[in-house]
N, C-alpha and C positions, 0 to 999 in steps of 0.2 A: 369284457364279455366279444365272442365273435359267432359267427352265424353257425357253429356248431354248439355251444352253447358255453360253459362255464371257460374262461380263460386260462390257458397251461403255461402262460407265460410266468416265468421266475419271479420271485417277489420284487428282487433289482430292478427287474423291468418294470413291472405295474408300479412299484413305489418306492424308490430310491433312498428317501428320506428315512424310510423306518427300515430298510435294507442297511442302510450304514448305522443307523442309532443301534441295530441290534449286533453288528459288528464292531461296535464300540464295546457293547457291553462284555461281549466275548472275548476283548482284549481284555478288559478288566477283571472279568472272573481267570484268565489266566497268568493274569501280573500281580494278583493281591494273597495274601493268606486270608482265608476264610475260614472267621470262629462266631459267625450268629448261629445260635443255638438252635434256630428254627428251619434253618437253612443247609440246602445237600446239593449233590449234582447227580441229577438223573442218570442214567443210561441210555443208549442211545436206541434201544428197543424200547425203553418207556417213552421217548419222546417220539418216536415213529407212531406209536399205538396214540398215543396224544395230539398228534396233528395230521391223523388219517380222515379217511373220507367219512367215517360213524360221525363227525360234527354235523354231518347234514343230515340225521336222522333224527325225527323225535319221537317220544317214547313214554307220555305220561303213563303212570302204572308201574307193574311187577310183572317178571317174566311169567306169562303164561296169562296175562290179566291186564290187557294194555287198552287204552283209547285209541289207539290209532294201528292201522293196519300197515303191513310191510316189518313189523319186529320179529319177525322168525330167526334172523340173525343176531340182533342183537339182545335178544332174550338167550340165545347160547352163549355169549359174551357175558350178559350178568350175572347168569348163572355158574359158570366157570369163576368169575371173581368172588362171588358168596360162598363156593364149596371151597375153596383155595383161601378163603380168607378163615373159613368155618375148620378147616383142617391146621393153620398155621397157628390160628389163637385158643384152640380147643373151644371152639364156643359154640350153644346150640343154634344160632341164626347170626346172621350177619345182615346188615342192609350197609349196602357199599355207593348209595346214590348221595350223599350229602355231600354240598358243593364246598362245605369247608368244615373243619372244627367247630365254630361257631353255631353253624346251623344245625349240626349234629347236638349240641347242647339243646338247643330252642327244643327239636322233636322230644328230647326225653323229659324237658319243662313240661310241654305241653301233654306229654304221656302219663305224668305223674302228680303234676300240680294244677291247682285252680289259681287263678291271681289272688295275691294277697297272702297264701300259703308261706310258712316259712322254709328255708333252706340255711345249712349249715356248710358254708363252705370258707377255703383259705383267704385271706383278704390279700387283695393287690398289693397292697403297702407293704407288704409280707411275704410275697412270692408267689400269689394267687393268679387268677386270670382276669380280664376284663368279665367273663361273660358267667364268672361266678361272683356275683352281685354288685358290680363297680355302676355308681348312680348314673354313670354317664353311657351305659349299656341298658340293654334291653332287658337283660336280668333282674338290673338293680330299680329298676321302673316299673316291673310289674310285677316283682316278688320279695316278700320280707329274704332278706340275705340276711346273716347273721355270721359274721368273721372271724374267725379263731387263726391266730397268729403263730410266731416263735418264743420261745422262752428268749429273754433278754441277757441272760448270760450264755446259754449254750447255743443259740442263734438255729434250735431244732423246735421240731412241731411237740409238744408238752402233749400225750395223749391226755394225761389226769384232767388237762385243763379243756381239751376236745370232751371229755365225757361229762364233765361239770356240766360243759356250757350245753352238752345235747340234754342231759334233764334239767336244767333251766329253762328252754327255750322250746324243746319238744317240736324239733324241726319235723315235715314231711320226709324231706330228702337230706340225706350228707352227701358232699361232695368230696374224694381225696383227689388231688393233684394239683399242679402249680405250672405256673412259666418260667421260675426263677428260685428253685429251692435242689439245692445239689445233694440230698440225702436220700437215702429209704421211704418207700411209706411203709405202716405198720397196717397193710391190709387184714388179717386176721382182728386186729383191735377194731378199727373201725368198722368192719361188721359187724361184731360183737354189742359194739354202741349202738349201731342202728337197730340189732335185734333189739336189743333193750327198752328203746324208746319209742320201738314201733315205727322205725324211717326206711322207706328205701335207699338203698345204697349204691351211689353212681363213682364210676372212676373215670375222670379227663386222664387219660394217657396220652392226650396229644404228644407230650415232648418225649416220653420213653417208648412208645409202643415199640421201636424198631429197637428196640434192646430187650424186648418180651420176646419178639418174633426171632431173635438171636439166643432166645435162651439165657442172657446174662443175668435178667432180674425176674423178680417171682411175677408169676401171670396174675393179672386182676381179675381175668375170667372165672377163678377159681370160687372168689369171693362176691365179687359183686352182683347188682342185679342187672345192671348195665355198662357197659364201657362206652366211652367215645373216644375217640381218636382222631389225627390227622396223617395223610400219608404221607407227606412231601418231607417230614423232617429227617431223622435218623433212618425210617423205613425207605426213603430213597427213591420214592415213586412220586407222582404227580400228584400237582395241587388238589386235595379234595379232602373229604373226613369220610370215617366210616364208624358205624355202630353195630357194639358185639351184644347179645342180649341173652337171657334164660328164655325158654322157649316161651314161657307163659309171659312176656313182655312183647313177644315178636308181633304180632298182630297190631299192640296201639303202636309200637315204636314205629312201624311202617305205615300206618295210616296217616301217622304227625310228618312224618317226611312227607309225604304227598298222599293227600293233597292238602296237610297241617301246615307245613312250614316252605315248602319248594313247588315249582312246576314240573316241566319235563325234564328228565335224567341226562347228564352230559356223558353220551355214550363213549365218545372220545377218551373221557378221562377216567372212565369205568374199565373199559378195554386197557387203558394204561393201570390203572390198580389191579388188575388182574394180571401184568404181568410183573408188576413188582412184588405180587405175593408170590408168586412162583419164584422170582429170583430168591426171596426170602426164605424158601423151603429148601434150601441148599448148606451145604456145608462150610461152604467158600461164605456164605453169610453169614454164619456164625461164628467162624473167624473175624469177618469183620467187625461184629458187635462187638468181641471180647476186647479188639485192638480199641475201638472206642471208651471203652473204661481205662484202658492201658494207659493211653493216651492222654484224657483227660487227667489221671493220678501226675503224670508226670507233669503238666502243664501245672497242676497246681501247687507239686512240691518245688518248680522250680522259682514260682513266684513267692514259695516262702524262703528259700534258698535267699532270694534278692530282698528280705526284709518285707516284702508287701502282705499286709493281711488279707487271708483268705476268707471269707463267709465262711461258720459254721465250723472251721478250721481244716477244711478237705472237701472232698467229693465221692460220694458213692454210686454216681450217674454219670451224664457226658457234659454236665454243666459245671462251670467254675465260674464264682462272682467275687471280685476283688473290689475292696474300699478303695477308694482312690486317695483318701485323705493320709493313707499310709505311706504314699509317696510323701505329699507335703499337704497341709491342712487347706491350701489353697486351692488345689486341682478337683475339680467339678468331672463327673462322669460326661457330661455333656464336652467340656474341652479337651479331654482323654480321645474318648470318641471320634470326632472330628481329625485331632492330631493323627493317630494312627491310622485311620482311613486315608489322610495323605500321605502317611509314608508307607502306606501299600498293607495294612494290615486292618482287615474291617470285621468289627465287632460293633456292641451298642452299648449305649449309656444303659442303666438300670440302678433303679432306685435300690438302697439295701436296707434290711431291717429298720426300723428305728430312723428312718434319714430325713436329717433335718431339712434338706433342702427339697425343693419341688419334682415332681415326675418328669419334668422336661430338663431339670438341671441335673440332679442326682447326685449321689455321693460314688456312684459305683459303676464297675462295667461290668457286662455279662458275657461270657463266651462259651461255645460247647464243641464239642470235637469232631462230631459226625462228618464235615464237608473234609476236612484235612484228613480225615482219617480216609476216605473215598479216593482221595487224591494220592494216596500210599505213603505220607506220613506215620512214623513211627514215634516211639518214647525219646530218642535221640534228637528228632526233630523236634518234639514239642518243649522237651528242656531248652532249646537254643529257640525257641518262639518264645516261650518264658522270658526268658534273657531279654530279649531284644524289645519286646512291649514296657518289661521294667526301665531298661536304660532311656527308652525313647519318652518314657513318662518323666523320667529324673531327667534327663539333660533337652527339654523341652525349649529351652532359652540358648542354647549352643546350636547355631545352624551350621557348624561345620561336622558337628557330631551328630546330626540329625541325619546328615547327609551322606556319611559313614554307615551309620545304622541303617537307613535306607537304602542302600546298595546291596548289604546282606540280605533283608530282607526280599527285596526284588530277584537274587539271585536263588533265594531257597524257594520262591514262589514258582517263579519259571522252573526249576527242577522238578516241581510236583506238579504240573498244570493238570486239571479237571478233562480239558479238551485240547491237549497238544499235539 
């Protein structure tokens, strides 16, 4: 601070340690191939809004209904974000305040359930999400979650099994959504099952909402009572969440975000969400979304050409999940993830369906194509990436070969830098 108020000095002058660490991660981002399915590279415009002076304003409540004065501008910003989200996703109502996908899900549970109520959702070890009933998460501690999984032979969701479980358990809420499932969801069938058993129907679209925005996968708002999502994955916005609802649920959802699950809105993040929604309303964005799917297919095909086993036989979205045991029985997801990151390819270990190993060790690696697509890669590059990943895992004991492969990885990465 100085006599004039807030310091106008640069980050490097105020905190050289943090500035250096940020530069270090910029270098990492520009020299690795990024395949973590929940990551992407936000535009300069999104980051400008996220890092703006709007971080200074407190604004409990909603546009036109605040508990603080001085909210005239942030009201306009939040309303813009709401209007753009409703246009983009063809929704009756949007709440753009969730700080994360998890808090978005919490607000839906608070709106539709009482503690102890039964919920039918996808099991975490079969591809679901922590907030779909994991016992270590608030969802599994407060509510009675029953988990559906995959057919062991096809590694696909068996809707007949979901139907029978719904008849047996009579859930109050049914959830469709995933964190590591590479196929399409049958929203129509989930809706029919929900109606038959008298359950609300929620879609957790965190992973694929960006593909919905790009009009390359079906829009769940046509079927679900409530759709939750994040804005920082394929959608390519700031870190945060969003809730899309039918009008009849709007009031309950809003009050269970504030004051139910959160305090004041993050106005800088809401502004950045508004920017990303505007970006997603363009034809260029739709081309990007289509390329994500093309790239995922090319990556999946490349693994199969190298003799690796792709879970469920392929992909219909942005996710590709590979069984590391198809390289050899000893290779774990943990070992593969660390090895590949060291050699310039960033992805994550992931449990596969019916995995005999622990969630910390795993027998799989999970990849997604939004980030590399943002960097400009296309099918030829993703075919090469699949080859490089396969060869690095197969030759993990050959240091000379690994060095050769790493040189190829770094060359490819620096040819497609996000912030070069």
